[in-house]
N, C-alpha and C positions, 0 to 999 in steps of 0.2 A: 253452365251449371246443370246439374241433373237432379231433378226432384221426384220422389215418389209421391204422386199425388192421388187422393182418394176424394170422391164426391158422393154424397148421399143426398136422395130427394125425399123430404118428409112432407106431411100436411101442414097446411098453413090457412089462415083466415083468408075469406075472399073479398076482395074489393073491386069495384067496376066504376071507373071515372071517366074513361076515354077510350077511343077506337083503339084497335091493335097496332095502328101504325105509329102510336104515341107511347112513350113509356108509361106504365100504369103506376102513376104515383098518387100518394095520399093527398090530393089537394085540399080536402076537407080539414085535414090537419095543418098543414103548411100556410095556408091562406086564412085560417081563422085567428082573428085579432087576439083572441083569448090565450093563444099559444105563442104569442109575439116574443115575449120575455125568454120562454123556455127555448124556442128556436134559436134566438140570437145568441143565448148562452151557449147552447150545443155548437154553434158555428165558432164561437171563440175557443171552446175547447178542443174542437176538431181543426186546428190550424187557421182558423179565420177565413176559410173558403166559401165564398157564396154571398149573395147580396139579397136579403130578403126584403129590404125596402123596395128594391127594383122589381121583385117578384110580384109583390103586392100591388105595386103601381100598374104594372102590366095586366094583372088579374083585373083589376078595377076597370081599365080601359076595354079589356076583352069583354067583360059582363055587358057594358054599355053598347057595345057594337051589335048591330043586327046580324043574324046568321047569313044573310045574303050579301053583307058587305064584302066588297071585293079585297079590302085590306085586312080582313080578319084571318085569313090563312097565315100571312107572314107574321101577324102579331102572335098568333098561336104558336107557331114555330119558335119565336123569340122566347115566349113565355116557358115552353118547355125546356128550351135550352138553358135559361137561367135557373129554372126550378130544378133541373137535374145537377146544377152544381151544389146545391144545398146537401149536407151531409145527412146520413141516415140517423135516426134517433140512437142516443146513447142509453145503455141500459143503467137504470138507477144505481145498481150496485158498483158501477165503476165511473159514475158522473163526477164524483168528488176526488178521484185518483189524481188528477191534474198529470205532472210530470214525474211524480214519485212512483217508483217501481213497488209492487206489492208481492211478496212471497206467497203464493197459493198452495204449493205443495213441494217438498223436497224429497228427492230420491237419492238415497245412498249419501255418504259423508264424502267431504273433500278430502282428497288424497294428500297425506302427509309426506312430503319428500325428505323430512330430516334436515341434515345440514347441506344436502344437495339443492342448488338453485336450478329449477327446472328451466328448460329452453323454450321458447316460443316456436310456434308451428313452422314459420318461415326459417328459422335457424335450424331446427331439426332437419327439414328437407334439404337445406344446403349443404350441411355437413353430410348427410346420408345419401345425397345426390338422388332425391326421390321426386323433385319436381323442378320444372324450368319455368320461370317467370320473365327472365330477360333475354336480350338477344333474339327476340322474336319478329324482328322487323321484316323478315323475308315471308312471314306466314300470317299472323293474326294481330300482331301489334301488342302494346305493353299491357293492355287489360286483359289478357288471356293468360293461359297457362298449359303446361303439358305435365300430366302425371307420368312418372316412369316406374318401371319395374313393379315391386311388390305394392307400392302405393296404389298403382292403377288396378293391381289385383284386388286389393282392399276394397276400392271403389265398386268394383264388380260384385264383391262379396256383399256389401252393404245393399245393393240392388237386389239380389238374390234373396237376401235375408228379408227385405220388406215384402217382396212378391209373395214369397213363402207364407208368410204371417198373414197377410191381407187375403190370400186364397182361402187360407184356413178359416177366415172370418166371413166367408161367403161373398167376397168382392169379385166381380167380374172384370177380368183384365182386358184393357182396351189398348190397341196400337194407334196412336193418335198422329195427326199430321202437324208440321211445324210451321205451315204457312195458312194464314187465315185471312178472311175479309175484314174490312173495317167494321161492319155492323155487328159482328160478334164481339170483337175487342170492346167496343163502345158499349154493347150491352152487358159486359162484365165489370164496366164501371171505370175502364182505362180512357184517358185523355189521348186523342189522336191529333196529330198536326198542330200541336202547341208548342211553346218554347220549353216546357217542361216535361215533355213526352218521354216515357221509359221505353217505347215502343221503336224497334227498328223497321223501316219501311223498304220495300223492295224498289229497285229502279223503275220509275213509273214508264220509261221508254221502252224497257225490255219485257216488263212484267204487267204492265197496266197500273191504274192509278189507285188501286184499292187493295193491294195484297201487303201483309205485314208478317213479320217473325212473331211466332207465339212466345208470350211472357211466362206461360206456365201451362201445365197440362189441363187445368181446370177450364181453360178458355176454349180447347179443342173438345172437351168433354160437354161444355154448355152449349157449343155449335151442334154436337150430335143430337142433343135433347131438344134444342130450341124449338118452339112451336109445336110440341107434342102433347099428347093427351094420354094419360095413365089411369088404369082402374085401381081404386083405392086398396083393393086386395093385393095389388102387385108392390105396394109400398112398404118399406123404402126401396128405391133403386140403389144399389151400391156398386160403384164403378171405381176402377183404379187403373192408372196409367204412368208410364215412365217416360219423361220428356226432358230435352235440354230446355233451359229457360234463357231466353235472349232478352235480356234487359240492359238498358243504360243505367247501372247501379249508381251513378253519381247524382241521379235526380232523386228527390223525396217525393215524387208525384203519387206514390203508394200511399202516403199518409194524407193525401189531398183528394181522394176519391169522393165523387158525389153519390148521389142515390143511385142504385142499379137495380131496379125491379123490371127489366125488360125482356126477359128471356121468354115470356109466355109459355112457361111449362105448367101444365094444369093436369088435374085428376078428376075423375068423376066418382061422386058418392051420392047415392039415394037421388039420381037423376038431376044432380046440381054439380056444376063445374067450379072447381075452386083452385086456387093457386098453391103450388108447392113451395117449400122452401129448399133451397139448395144449400148444403152444408159442405164447405171445402176444407180440406186439411193437408198439410204436407206430411205424409207419413215417415219420410226420411229425406231431410234436405242434406244431400251427400256433402258438399264441401264443408259445411260448418260442423258436421258430425265427424269428418276426417280430421278437422283441426282438433276437435275434443279428444278424439281417441289417441292421436299421437301425442298431444300435450299431457294427457292423463296417464298414459302407459308407457311413457319414456322411462329408460333405463340408463343410469349414469354410464354404463358400459358401452353404450353407442348401439342399442337396438330397441325396438318396440315390440312389446308383448301384445298379442292378438287376443281379445277377449274370447273366452271359451265357447260363446254361442255362436260366434263368426267363423270358428275354425273350420266347421265342416262346408263352408261356402268358399273357402279359400284353400283347398286341397288339403286340409289337415295341418296346414302350418300353425305354428304356435309363436313364432316371432318373425319380425321384419328386420332384415339387416341392411347394411349399405349396399346400394346399387353399384355394381362394377361392370354389369353387362352393358348398359348404356353409358358410354364415357361422358365426362364433364365437358362442356362445351367451351373452347377457348379461342377467341379470335384472333387472327394473326395478320398483322398489317404487313402487306408484302412491298418490299422495295422495289421501285422501277428501275 
């Protein structure tokens, strides 16, 4: 998966609760009994991940221990581990949404195909020989794919379009690495070495025990900015990157992220150090957008119309036709 990511640093309120070696979490909020009901309700709304009672129990024991107690450090590590599993606060405007989708804003009208029954993406690409998802055992397995011919060109056109637009909006383009250490991924809120992880790890024998494939460009950008200090006059910092997104998409761990306030990216204002907010967004989710474009702009005569705004990025082409340059793959069993 290729995604065009952008990340912006903005000003935020400053909190100071612990040393920089620990995640800087609002302990005053989560461990205040007055917020017990609100936090538990939020846990329920956010897939039920996190045990507040356990957090409060450890917190009570931690407060009772002397600073010089040899067991305090282990207990503190457990406290932050459990605390980090709790979800971030939910904005009041979406707290009552539950599982019902809400239409915020609609762009354009849904296309009317008349009497023609439109095809799904997989059927379109099969008939037009634009994508290969089967018979991949010799390369990458059944969870991957090859884009062929003009579909691959359209993929590149979307990337070029997104880059051009973001550069006009004064984003700085960054080329990011695909391999990251554990601490950066966990600082972005991803669960590592658990049964439900989305992250692919590198072979520890050949590459060490602490390297993983990046799940999205925001992680690499976060690593670039981690532990940095900025002047308020330089904010917001607007960065953009293109990357593959290596994820085990069968997991729903992305819906189970805990708190993630650990990057230690700060800025100075009036001789005071404050935390920034990192605002991440996918400017162009390529595979999903390709599905939308092919399904929306399909023609009953067996071609795909290319939106006018993308044509300059695909050598002026106006339509995509059946791929005949790359032959359809057929397996033949040889007789012995």
